[in-house]
MARROMAR-506401 format. One record per atom (N, C-alpha, C, O): x, y, z; atom name. Coordinates in nm, 4 decimals. Each point is the difference from the previous one (the first is absolute). Example, Ala and Ser with C-alpha at 12.3 -4.5 7.8 and 13.67 -1.06 7.14 Angstrom:
BEGIN
NODE	1.3190	-0.5690	0.7800	N
NODE	-0.0890	0.1190	0.0000	CA
NODE	0.0900	0.1200	0.0000	C
NODE	0.1036	-0.0019	0.0665	O
NODE	-0.1386	0.1069	-0.1385	N
NODE	0.0820	0.1190	0.0060	CA
NODE	-0.0770	0.1090	0.0730	C
NODE	0.0509	0.1108	0.0169	O
//
This chain:
BEGIN
NODE	-1.4302	3.7076	-3.8204	N
NODE	-0.0749	-0.1196	0.0655	CA
NODE	0.0803	-0.1144	-0.0198	C
NODE	0.0423	-0.0237	-0.1131	O
NODE	-0.0115	-0.0624	0.2236	N
NODE	0.0947	-0.1237	-0.0159	CA
NODE	-0.1011	-0.1076	-0.0539	C
NODE	-0.1020	-0.0325	0.0607	O
NODE	0.1396	-0.0160	-0.1748	N
NODE	-0.0537	-0.1054	-0.0548	CA
NODE	0.0529	-0.1608	0.0282	C
NODE	-0.0530	-0.0997	-0.0489	O
NODE	0.1496	0.1007	0.1237	N
NODE	0.0639	-0.1229	0.0260	CA
NODE	-0.0765	-0.1127	0.0413	C
NODE	0.0312	-0.1159	-0.0271	O
NODE	-0.1526	0.1568	0.1067	N
NODE	-0.0705	-0.1393	0.0516	CA
NODE	-0.1175	-0.0247	-0.0905	C
NODE	-0.0839	-0.0864	0.0256	O
NODE	0.0790	0.1696	-0.1399	N
NODE	-0.1186	-0.0206	-0.1022	CA
NODE	-0.0020	-0.1476	-0.0592	C
NODE	0.0973	-0.0530	-0.0536	O
NODE	-0.2032	0.0032	0.0684	N
NODE	-0.0183	-0.1456	-0.0819	CA
NODE	-0.0856	0.0239	-0.1166	C
NODE	-0.1214	0.0165	0.0120	O
NODE	0.1861	-0.0142	-0.1312	N
NODE	-0.0711	0.0456	-0.1207	CA
NODE	-0.0597	-0.1532	-0.0559	C
NODE	0.0459	-0.1115	0.0251	O
NODE	-0.1537	0.1449	-0.1018	N
NODE	-0.0562	-0.1144	-0.0650	CA
NODE	-0.0760	0.0724	-0.1274	C
NODE	-0.0630	0.1057	0.0057	O
NODE	0.0821	-0.1805	-0.1111	N
NODE	-0.0681	0.0410	-0.1241	CA
NODE	-0.1383	-0.0124	-0.0028	C
NODE	-0.0560	-0.0992	0.0467	O
NODE	-0.0122	0.2051	-0.1050	N
NODE	-0.1385	-0.0011	0.0095	CA
NODE	-0.0587	-0.1158	-0.0865	C
NODE	0.0393	-0.0043	-0.1166	O
NODE	-0.1160	-0.0771	0.1526	N
NODE	-0.0644	-0.1043	-0.0636	CA
NODE	-0.0811	0.0293	-0.1183	C
NODE	-0.0104	-0.0902	-0.0832	O
NODE	-0.0507	0.2054	0.0616	N
NODE	-0.0580	0.0395	-0.1070	CA
NODE	0.0943	0.0556	-0.1088	C
NODE	-0.0472	0.0254	-0.1108	O
NODE	0.1682	-0.0066	0.1345	N
NODE	0.1314	0.0280	-0.0922	CA
NODE	0.0594	-0.0971	-0.0658	C
NODE	0.0660	0.0309	-0.0992	O
NODE	-0.0756	-0.1653	0.1379	N
NODE	0.0840	-0.1050	-0.0313	CA
NODE	-0.0209	-0.0166	-0.1513	C
NODE	0.1072	-0.0383	-0.0468	O
NODE	-0.1869	0.0492	-0.0358	N
NODE	-0.0216	-0.0278	-0.1595	CA
NODE	0.0038	0.1479	-0.0789	C
NODE	-0.0687	0.0188	-0.1004	O
NODE	0.1543	0.0815	0.1553	N
NODE	-0.0106	0.1145	-0.0650	CA
NODE	0.1249	0.0138	-0.0890	C
NODE	0.0199	0.1099	-0.0518	O
NODE	0.0490	-0.1910	0.0335	N
NODE	0.1240	-0.0037	-0.0851	CA
NODE	0.0952	0.0832	0.0688	C
NODE	0.0749	0.0690	-0.0691	O
NODE	-0.0648	-0.0640	0.2147	N
NODE	0.1243	0.0681	0.0731	CA
NODE	-0.0671	0.1144	0.0511	C
NODE	0.0718	0.0621	0.0783	O
NODE	-0.1945	-0.0080	-0.0967	N
NODE	-0.0630	0.1136	0.0626	CA
NODE	-0.0509	-0.0266	0.1121	C
NODE	-0.1227	-0.0084	0.0055	O
NODE	0.1985	-0.0112	0.1088	N
NODE	-0.0270	-0.0405	0.1273	CA
NODE	0.0226	0.1242	0.1069	C
NODE	0.0744	0.0937	-0.0291	O
NODE	-0.1333	-0.0995	0.1344	N
NODE	0.0147	0.0714	0.1215	CA
NODE	0.0392	-0.1040	0.1194	C
NODE	-0.0268	-0.1201	-0.0052	O
NODE	0.0824	0.1728	0.0948	N
NODE	0.0378	-0.0886	0.1183	CA
NODE	-0.0522	0.0796	0.1329	C
NODE	0.0292	0.1170	0.0251	O
NODE	-0.0984	-0.1877	0.0424	N
NODE	-0.0387	0.0739	0.1412	CA
NODE	0.0445	-0.0627	0.1143	C
NODE	-0.0116	-0.1216	0.0155	O
NODE	0.0701	0.2074	0.0795	N
NODE	0.0322	-0.0484	0.1612	CA
NODE	-0.1093	0.0714	0.0802	C
NODE	-0.0282	0.1197	-0.0056	O
NODE	-0.0217	-0.2037	0.0725	N
NODE	-0.1029	0.0482	0.1024	CA
NODE	0.0281	-0.0546	0.1594	C
NODE	-0.0899	-0.0034	0.0840	O
NODE	0.2014	-0.0300	-0.0627	N
NODE	0.0564	-0.0609	0.1341	CA
NODE	0.0472	0.1179	0.0780	C
NODE	0.0357	-0.0174	0.1165	O
NODE	-0.0322	0.1408	-0.1730	N
NODE	0.0609	0.1001	0.0801	CA
NODE	-0.1063	0.0811	0.0867	C
NODE	-0.1000	0.0343	-0.0631	O
NODE	0.1045	-0.0033	0.1778	N
NODE	-0.1049	0.0664	0.0882	CA
NODE	-0.0308	0.1226	-0.0693	C
NODE	0.0882	0.0796	-0.0323	O
NODE	-0.2197	-0.0607	0.0066	N
NODE	-0.0741	0.1300	-0.0185	CA
NODE	0.0455	0.0355	-0.1490	C
NODE	-0.0112	0.1190	-0.0295	O
NODE	0.0661	-0.2139	-0.0786	N
NODE	0.0576	0.0296	-0.1282	CA
NODE	-0.0257	-0.1114	-0.0836	C
NODE	0.0160	-0.1125	0.0472	O
NODE	-0.0578	0.1284	-0.1773	N
NODE	-0.0314	-0.0977	-0.1053	CA
NODE	0.0720	0.0686	-0.1029	C
NODE	-0.0412	0.1079	-0.0428	O
NODE	0.1796	-0.1796	-0.0143	N
NODE	0.0770	0.0594	-0.1007	CA
NODE	-0.0334	-0.0700	-0.1123	C
NODE	-0.0458	-0.1137	0.0112	O
NODE	0.0654	0.1757	-0.1410	N
NODE	-0.0184	-0.0334	-0.1459	CA
NODE	0.1177	0.0538	-0.0753	C
NODE	0.0347	0.1179	0.0058	O
NODE	0.0322	-0.2215	-0.0852	N
NODE	0.0994	0.0370	-0.1068	CA
NODE	-0.0225	-0.0792	-0.1303	C
NODE	-0.0841	-0.0885	-0.0159	O
NODE	0.1547	0.1250	-0.0565	N
NODE	0.0246	-0.0612	-0.1536	CA
NODE	0.0780	-0.1166	0.0061	C
NODE	0.1139	0.0160	0.0438	O
NODE	-0.1442	-0.1190	-0.0739	N
NODE	0.0899	-0.1325	0.0103	CA
NODE	0.1145	0.0134	-0.1156	C
NODE	0.1009	-0.0699	0.0082	O
NODE	-0.1149	0.1400	-0.0909	N
NODE	0.0960	0.0261	-0.0979	CA
NODE	0.1228	0.1170	0.0272	C
NODE	0.1144	0.0046	-0.0452	O
NODE	-0.1753	0.0730	0.1235	N
NODE	0.0980	0.1101	0.0441	CA
NODE	-0.0031	0.0125	0.1552	C
NODE	-0.0506	0.0990	0.0529	O
NODE	0.1007	-0.1919	0.0133	N
NODE	-0.0165	-0.0112	0.1540	CA
NODE	0.0792	0.1250	0.0744	C
NODE	-0.0257	0.0325	0.1159	O
NODE	0.1084	0.0222	-0.1837	N
NODE	0.0763	0.1257	0.0639	CA
NODE	-0.0705	0.1363	-0.0616	C
NODE	0.0503	0.1085	0.0293	O
NODE	-0.1583	-0.1135	-0.1085	N
NODE	-0.0495	0.0983	-0.0606	CA
NODE	-0.0863	0.0852	0.0848	C
NODE	-0.0349	0.1117	-0.0380	O
NODE	-0.0005	-0.1621	0.1527	N
NODE	-0.0896	0.0714	0.0980	CA
NODE	-0.1030	-0.0782	0.0514	C
NODE	-0.0275	-0.1073	-0.0536	O
NODE	-0.0278	0.1449	0.1430	N
NODE	-0.0923	-0.0838	0.1178	CA
NODE	-0.1028	0.1067	0.0019	C
NODE	0.0243	0.1207	-0.0010	O
NODE	-0.1567	-0.1834	0.0042	N
NODE	-0.1100	0.0812	0.0544	CA
NODE	-0.0506	-0.0551	0.1362	C
NODE	-0.0167	-0.1191	0.0264	O
NODE	-0.0023	0.2119	0.0455	N
NODE	-0.0465	-0.0116	0.1285	CA
NODE	-0.1414	0.0036	0.0487	C
NODE	-0.0425	0.1146	-0.0150	O
NODE	-0.0461	-0.1926	0.0664	N
NODE	-0.1335	0.0433	0.0282	CA
NODE	-0.0236	-0.0703	0.1468	C
NODE	0.0547	-0.0975	0.0516	O
NODE	-0.1600	0.1877	-0.0041	N
NODE	-0.0369	-0.0537	0.1266	CA
NODE	-0.1003	-0.1276	-0.0265	C
NODE	-0.0469	-0.0177	-0.1124	O
NODE	0.0185	-0.0648	0.2151	N
NODE	-0.0766	-0.1261	-0.0392	CA
NODE	-0.1361	0.0683	-0.0398	C
NODE	-0.0554	-0.0414	-0.1018	O
NODE	0.0066	0.1270	0.1628	N
NODE	-0.1308	0.0454	-0.0302	CA
NODE	-0.0118	0.0601	-0.1535	C
NODE	-0.0925	-0.0192	-0.0789	O
NODE	0.1943	0.0857	0.0618	N
NODE	-0.0146	0.0509	-0.1551	CA
NODE	0.0341	-0.1137	-0.0898	C
NODE	-0.0470	0.0048	-0.1137	O
NODE	0.1233	-0.1090	0.1477	N
NODE	0.0131	-0.1117	-0.0793	CA
NODE	-0.1244	-0.0743	-0.0209	C
NODE	-0.0453	-0.0345	-0.1092	O
NODE	-0.0009	0.0154	0.2141	N
NODE	-0.1630	-0.0845	0.0006	CA
NODE	-0.0866	0.0807	-0.1018	C
NODE	-0.0600	-0.0537	-0.0931	O
NODE	0.0588	0.2027	0.1222	N
NODE	-0.0921	0.0651	-0.0889	CA
NODE	0.0583	-0.0229	-0.1340	C
NODE	-0.0888	-0.0507	-0.0685	O
NODE	0.2102	0.0664	-0.0084	N
NODE	0.0669	-0.0161	-0.1104	CA
NODE	-0.0643	-0.1176	-0.0633	C
NODE	-0.0730	0.0056	-0.0990	O
NODE	0.1109	-0.1279	0.1738	N
NODE	-0.0447	-0.1403	-0.0510	CA
NODE	-0.1574	-0.0001	-0.0082	C
NODE	-0.0554	-0.0601	-0.0919	O
NODE	-0.0006	0.1125	0.1667	N
NODE	-0.1491	0.0126	-0.0107	CA
NODE	-0.0553	0.0703	-0.1249	C
NODE	-0.1010	-0.0382	-0.0590	O
NODE	0.1668	0.1316	0.0278	N
NODE	-0.0291	0.0717	-0.1268	CA
NODE	0.0363	-0.0749	-0.1119	C
NODE	-0.0839	-0.0095	-0.0896	O
NODE	0.2000	-0.0497	0.0753	N
NODE	0.0544	-0.0922	-0.1169	CA
NODE	-0.0531	-0.1226	-0.0045	C
NODE	0.0277	-0.0647	-0.1010	O
NODE	-0.1078	0.0053	0.1949	N
NODE	-0.0758	-0.1203	-0.0026	CA
NODE	0.0863	-0.1331	0.0451	C
NODE	-0.0423	-0.1150	-0.0109	O
NODE	0.1595	0.1489	0.0588	N
NODE	0.0858	-0.1223	0.0686	CA
NODE	-0.0514	-0.0394	0.1282	C
NODE	-0.0860	0.0696	0.0540	O
NODE	0.1408	-0.2001	0.0141	N
NODE	-0.0217	-0.0264	0.0902	CA
NODE	0.0368	0.0818	0.1437	C
NODE	0.1215	0.0197	0.0039	O
NODE	-0.1657	0.0142	0.0719	N
NODE	0.0248	0.0817	0.1146	CA
NODE	0.1362	-0.0325	0.0619	C
NODE	0.0333	-0.1172	0.0177	O
NODE	0.0391	0.2113	0.0126	N
NODE	0.1329	-0.0177	0.0707	CA
NODE	0.0964	-0.0827	-0.0636	C
NODE	0.1027	-0.0284	0.0617	O
NODE	-0.1247	-0.0207	-0.1946	N
NODE	0.0910	-0.1143	-0.0821	CA
NODE	0.0509	0.1030	-0.1286	C
NODE	0.0613	0.1065	0.0087	O
NODE	-0.0942	-0.1553	-0.0912	N
NODE	0.0815	0.0406	-0.1265	CA
NODE	-0.1136	0.0091	-0.0973	C
NODE	0.0214	0.0308	-0.1173	O
//
């Protein structure tokens, strides 16, 4: 998967966790990407927008955000 155009942002709920942060890119068509901010080359999870909304709904975060 080409990640060249991914615009990454740090999840707002991760900001005070002593560096335990995730980054989200939701600007690519049909994909929401998630990676560890401490290990950006360590791997990227890819979700469909629907699966991402379901995940966020289950963990109690704001829909479609972080």
